PLY file of the C-alpha trace (Angstrom):
ply
format ascii 1.0
element vertex 246
property float x
property float y
property float z
element edge 245
property int vertex1
property int vertex2
end_header
-15.48 -41.65 -20.41
-12.95 -39.92 -22.66
-15.79 -38.03 -24.35
-16.28 -36.09 -21.09
-12.83 -34.54 -21.25
-12.53 -30.97 -22.47
-9.80 -29.63 -24.72
-6.67 -28.31 -23.08
-5.56 -24.81 -23.92
-1.96 -23.73 -23.52
-1.30 -20.22 -22.18
0.13 -17.67 -24.63
3.88 -17.88 -25.12
4.51 -14.46 -23.55
2.87 -15.67 -20.32
5.18 -18.68 -20.24
8.13 -16.34 -20.76
6.92 -14.13 -17.93
6.51 -17.16 -15.64
10.03 -18.40 -16.34
11.58 -14.98 -15.80
9.58 -14.54 -12.59
10.92 -17.87 -11.31
14.46 -16.76 -12.14
14.05 -13.57 -10.10
12.25 -15.10 -7.12
14.73 -17.98 -6.91
17.59 -15.50 -6.58
19.05 -16.17 -10.01
18.69 -12.46 -10.60
18.79 -10.13 -7.58
17.42 -6.62 -7.02
19.72 -4.14 -8.69
21.06 -6.63 -11.23
20.85 -5.60 -14.90
18.12 -7.54 -16.68
19.18 -9.66 -19.67
18.57 -8.17 -23.10
15.58 -9.14 -25.24
17.91 -10.68 -27.81
19.69 -12.84 -25.24
16.42 -13.99 -23.70
14.84 -14.73 -27.08
17.80 -16.91 -28.05
17.87 -18.70 -24.71
14.12 -19.35 -24.57
13.67 -20.12 -28.25
11.04 -17.46 -28.92
10.97 -14.20 -30.86
11.77 -10.80 -29.36
8.17 -9.58 -29.44
7.16 -12.52 -27.22
9.95 -11.69 -24.76
8.93 -8.03 -24.82
5.35 -8.86 -23.85
6.58 -11.13 -21.07
8.80 -8.39 -19.70
5.91 -5.93 -19.73
4.09 -8.16 -17.29
7.08 -8.11 -14.98
7.27 -4.32 -15.24
3.59 -4.01 -14.37
4.23 -6.13 -11.27
7.24 -4.03 -10.25
9.75 -6.87 -10.57
11.77 -4.96 -13.17
12.07 -1.23 -13.77
13.87 1.18 -16.06
16.14 4.05 -15.22
14.57 6.55 -17.58
14.39 4.82 -20.96
17.59 2.94 -20.41
18.30 -0.66 -19.51
16.01 -2.68 -17.28
17.04 -3.66 -13.77
15.58 -6.15 -11.32
13.62 -4.29 -8.65
11.61 -4.88 -5.50
7.90 -4.06 -5.92
6.73 -1.27 -3.63
3.62 -1.60 -1.48
1.90 1.16 -3.46
2.44 -0.82 -6.69
0.95 -4.01 -5.29
-1.95 -2.52 -3.33
-4.22 -1.54 -6.28
-4.85 -5.18 -7.22
-5.75 -6.05 -3.65
-7.99 -3.01 -3.25
-9.81 -4.00 -6.44
-10.32 -7.49 -5.02
-11.60 -6.07 -1.73
-14.08 -3.80 -3.51
-15.33 -6.66 -5.67
-15.68 -8.72 -2.49
-18.02 -6.03 -1.11
-15.66 -5.14 1.74
-17.26 -2.96 4.41
-16.00 -0.10 6.54
-16.29 -2.34 9.59
-14.12 -5.07 8.09
-11.41 -2.60 7.15
-11.59 -0.93 10.55
-11.17 -4.24 12.40
-7.95 -4.96 10.54
-6.69 -1.40 10.87
-7.33 -1.48 14.64
-4.70 -4.23 14.89
-2.15 -3.17 12.27
-1.91 0.59 12.84
-1.08 0.52 16.59
1.47 -2.20 15.83
2.99 0.02 13.14
3.29 2.92 15.59
4.95 0.78 18.28
7.48 -0.70 15.85
8.16 2.71 14.31
9.15 4.07 17.72
11.80 1.37 17.97
13.12 1.41 14.42
12.58 4.92 13.00
15.37 6.89 11.38
15.94 10.63 11.63
14.85 11.02 8.01
11.59 9.17 8.71
10.84 11.34 11.73
11.51 14.42 9.60
9.05 13.14 6.98
6.40 12.64 9.66
7.02 16.15 10.99
6.66 17.53 7.47
3.34 15.71 7.10
2.12 17.35 10.32
3.07 20.79 9.02
1.18 20.08 5.82
-1.84 19.01 7.83
-2.06 22.08 10.11
-3.29 24.61 7.52
-5.70 22.03 6.12
-7.24 21.66 9.57
-7.41 25.42 10.10
-9.20 25.86 6.77
-11.47 22.88 7.39
-10.17 21.15 4.27
-8.32 18.17 5.67
-8.06 15.48 3.00
-7.95 11.72 3.15
-4.81 11.92 1.04
-2.88 13.66 3.82
-4.06 11.13 6.38
-3.22 8.23 4.06
0.29 9.61 3.59
0.75 9.88 7.36
-0.15 6.25 7.99
2.05 5.10 5.11
4.99 6.99 6.64
4.41 5.38 10.03
4.24 1.93 8.42
7.47 2.56 6.51
9.19 3.60 9.74
8.08 0.32 11.35
10.68 -1.48 9.27
8.58 -4.61 8.70
8.01 -5.54 5.06
5.17 -7.97 5.82
3.33 -5.32 7.83
3.91 -2.69 5.16
2.47 -4.88 2.41
-0.47 -6.05 4.53
-1.72 -2.64 5.62
-1.29 -0.69 2.37
-4.44 -1.88 0.56
-6.50 -1.47 3.73
-5.23 2.05 4.20
-5.88 3.00 0.59
-9.56 2.19 1.07
-10.14 3.12 4.72
-8.48 6.48 5.32
-9.86 8.36 2.29
-13.27 7.34 3.68
-12.65 10.02 6.31
-13.71 12.60 3.73
-17.21 11.10 3.71
-17.97 12.36 7.22
-15.29 14.96 8.08
-17.51 17.86 6.96
-20.29 16.71 9.29
-18.00 16.75 12.35
-16.32 20.15 12.79
-13.91 18.89 15.48
-12.78 15.83 13.55
-9.81 17.54 11.93
-8.50 18.96 15.20
-8.84 15.63 16.95
-7.01 13.97 14.08
-4.19 16.50 14.19
-3.85 16.04 17.96
-3.61 12.27 17.57
-1.07 12.52 14.77
1.03 14.95 16.82
1.09 12.60 19.81
1.92 9.60 17.63
4.85 11.43 16.05
6.00 12.61 19.46
6.06 9.03 20.75
7.86 7.75 17.65
10.45 10.53 17.83
11.17 9.86 21.53
11.26 6.11 21.03
8.23 5.71 23.32
6.43 2.79 21.70
3.72 2.57 24.35
2.76 6.22 23.86
2.74 5.97 20.06
0.74 2.73 20.17
-1.82 4.12 22.62
-2.48 7.27 20.60
-2.69 5.35 17.36
-5.28 3.05 18.94
-7.24 6.12 20.09
-6.96 7.58 16.63
-8.35 4.46 14.95
-11.13 4.27 17.55
-11.93 7.90 16.76
-12.30 7.00 13.09
-14.98 4.50 14.00
-16.66 6.98 16.36
-16.78 9.62 13.66
-18.24 7.15 11.18
-20.99 6.24 13.64
-21.70 9.86 14.61
-22.19 10.60 10.94
-24.86 7.86 11.05
-22.99 5.68 8.60
-23.44 1.91 9.15
-20.42 -0.25 9.87
-21.60 -2.71 7.23
-21.61 -0.07 4.52
-19.66 -1.11 1.45
-16.56 0.92 0.63
-16.71 2.71 -2.71
-13.77 2.71 -5.14
-11.28 5.51 -4.57
-10.56 7.41 -7.81
-6.98 6.94 -9.02
-5.08 9.77 -10.57
0 1
1 2
2 3
3 4
4 5
5 6
6 7
7 8
8 9
9 10
10 11
11 12
12 13
13 14
14 15
15 16
16 17
17 18
18 19
19 20
20 21
21 22
22 23
23 24
24 25
25 26
26 27
27 28
28 29
29 30
30 31
31 32
32 33
33 34
34 35
35 36
36 37
37 38
38 39
39 40
40 41
41 42
42 43
43 44
44 45
45 46
46 47
47 48
48 49
49 50
50 51
51 52
52 53
53 54
54 55
55 56
56 57
57 58
58 59
59 60
60 61
61 62
62 63
63 64
64 65
65 66
66 67
67 68
68 69
69 70
70 71
71 72
72 73
73 74
74 75
75 76
76 77
77 78
78 79
79 80
80 81
81 82
82 83
83 84
84 85
85 86
86 87
87 88
88 89
89 90
90 91
91 92
92 93
93 94
94 95
95 96
96 97
97 98
98 99
99 100
100 101
101 102
102 103
103 104
104 105
105 106
106 107
107 108
108 109
109 110
110 111
111 112
112 113
113 114
114 115
115 116
116 117
117 118
118 119
119 120
120 121
121 122
122 123
123 124
124 125
125 126
126 127
127 128
128 129
129 130
130 131
131 132
132 133
133 134
134 135
135 136
136 137
137 138
138 139
139 140
140 141
141 142
142 143
143 144
144 145
145 146
146 147
147 148
148 149
149 150
150 151
151 152
152 153
153 154
154 155
155 156
156 157
157 158
158 159
159 160
160 161
161 162
162 163
163 164
164 165
165 166
166 167
167 168
168 169
169 170
170 171
171 172
172 173
173 174
174 175
175 176
176 177
177 178
178 179
179 180
180 181
181 182
182 183
183 184
184 185
185 186
186 187
187 188
188 189
189 190
190 191
191 192
192 193
193 194
194 195
195 196
196 197
197 198
198 199
199 200
200 201
201 202
202 203
203 204
204 205
205 206
206 207
207 208
208 209
209 210
210 211
211 212
212 213
213 214
214 215
215 216
216 217
217 218
218 219
219 220
220 221
221 222
222 223
223 224
224 225
225 226
226 227
227 228
228 229
229 230
230 231
231 232
232 233
233 234
234 235
235 236
236 237
237 238
238 239
239 240
240 241
241 242
242 243
243 244
244 245
């Protein structure tokens, strides 16, 4: 019966503007690096006021589809993995994701990243990995190795892999899993040294172009993460807590 139908509600105009502009970008009508049309031009074309266009553009900025050079004109941009990951990490936390679930995914993606990085890395990427190792050494010696340093290492390896799908897939997992190292590192005095050894071997394999070596040591490294978690008597089905954002 018609009485059973509910009222329809149209989305706010700025959301419609955002949707149309998103379609324009994703369809290739505007490409990364292209200047973004002005608010005035868009308002005239879409038949809305400038404030509505402005709100629609803010959504695109938040999603990384457009960016500003300083306070100047907007340009179409490609969202970075770090920009996209927070939404996914929030969804994972709300879904009560566990350490074990994250580890299972990481056990597949991280060795793959290392193997691909050995084949595709650039000199600049190897230098960045070497710099990360040098940053890690004093932290290990002082017993103050941080999840942040480890997270940066894995992000560098993934970037060197040269696979956009892999980079986007592993970023939210890494942002939740590797800082968890800090929860048990203090209970295992050798954990930092073992981590540094694994990182050193991974970088060595990547630098030499030895994918098998890099992949093997990354797999060992991820297995070690699980071993450390279990030695600290933490259950695999323990929910991951939110990581504070600066």
